[in-house]
Phi, psi and omega in degrees: 000316185238131187265130174250336173228137178227087187234134171262135185236135172253095180300319184296313185265350172069048177218167175224158175224132176242138181260166178285114180291338177297319181292341185238028182220131351271010184292154174295146172242171182299155181301318178235147175245118188254154174213159181280150179303322177304326178290327176297312174306323181289320176299312181295324178289314191259346179079342178203128180204162176224160179196154175284135179302133179299138180236157172297140185306129179075007177290148177259015180298152174300141173291140181222134178263123178251152178232159180208157181193179181265173185307321185287352181258000183300318176292329173300322179290320175302311179298322176302312185288331174296319181288321190268358188297127180088350181289151174288167196291328180295315181282332179297323179285325177296317177292330175295324177304333186252007185054034178084358182290148179297125184288140173286142180290150171311156180296328183279001181274122185268092182294331179293319179299318183292326178293334180273004183298131179307330185290320178305315182293320178295318177295326177294318176295320187295319182272353183051050172224153171294162174304323185286326178295318183298314184284331177283336169293319177297315185296331179271353181245104184304323183286326177292319187287323173299316175300314183295319177302319176294324174295323184301311180305322184281332183288320177296321178299315178300315180303314180297317187286324179298338184275351185276131181301124176104348176280127175226168174055028179280121177204162178281140173266133186256006180290137182292133173087352183256188178298164183270327185226142171236154176195171172241146176238117179044057175063028180282174167291170182302133177247142183240141184240134174250129177260129182225141177278140180277168174280168179278326177275138174270172174284174180303331184272004181079018180270140172296154181234157176239140167260097195257085177202162176286150183280340177238151183218154175280136179296333186279337182219094175303335179284348178292350176294329192263150184274158172246153177297342176283346188286327174199165186269335184222146165256137173249117181269114183274128183269009193296323182301331176269309189267342190057024170239153187266075176253150190225138172236149191235148180218153173276137183302322185287352177260002177274158181295129175292159177290143182289329186245325182262103184302134175083004179249165180261148171302142182274344183268099184240125173260134181275083185260211184288352175282348181257153182211160176260355180278093189294316180297321178304311186281331169296326173298317172307314181293320185296311182304318182292332183282000000 
């Protein structure tokens, strides 16, 4: 019923290629999953490699990060899939760069300050566990860590937005399937923000990319996978998968490319180009004027 490893092995040439099991479980997948010969050459040369699965030009198919290695790397692959299960494709690629190893925090993160957070202490008392035990529990449970990592991106975004002069009522939205953050800017109506992680690979021009679509879709309506400009006012692209810093770039949804086939929907192939900005006050002002 449920796939946890989806891997093809070539005994003759001595390499394997693994696909994202979550994207192929429990739904049926194609009879064959293909990859380019150049990827095999990369695997043979580096002994471990990853690449985004090739898609038809202009295709709106979901991005998928595939990995490959030689026999001595197979246990690393198993560890990688255990660590990466359920992650978005940008962080799946980031983990592939580290063979699934737990990433070290950036140098400028003050872990002692984070450990002294009153919230951590309150949670520690509630669970009757030390702070280290709580964090170790999260690190050891892949579903917990996957959920926490997604919330962390949104928590950093909320913190950044709350520091902007003129922003009020800024909070994370916990409703399933809706925008991630709501706020008011200079007494505006509520503005809604969707937070999305960038992919690990850039465009040919060196721009960050977003796979801008929902992870779930209705079988009756394939277009339900794609977002509409009416769903939220702003998109915040989290650059952590590229920079390993909690940096963001922002765009108005009505400035993004429309979907070529689904009327009223937005394209899932998004480049973080000159329509995006790090000037939060400026873009919030534009969004407020549109309301």
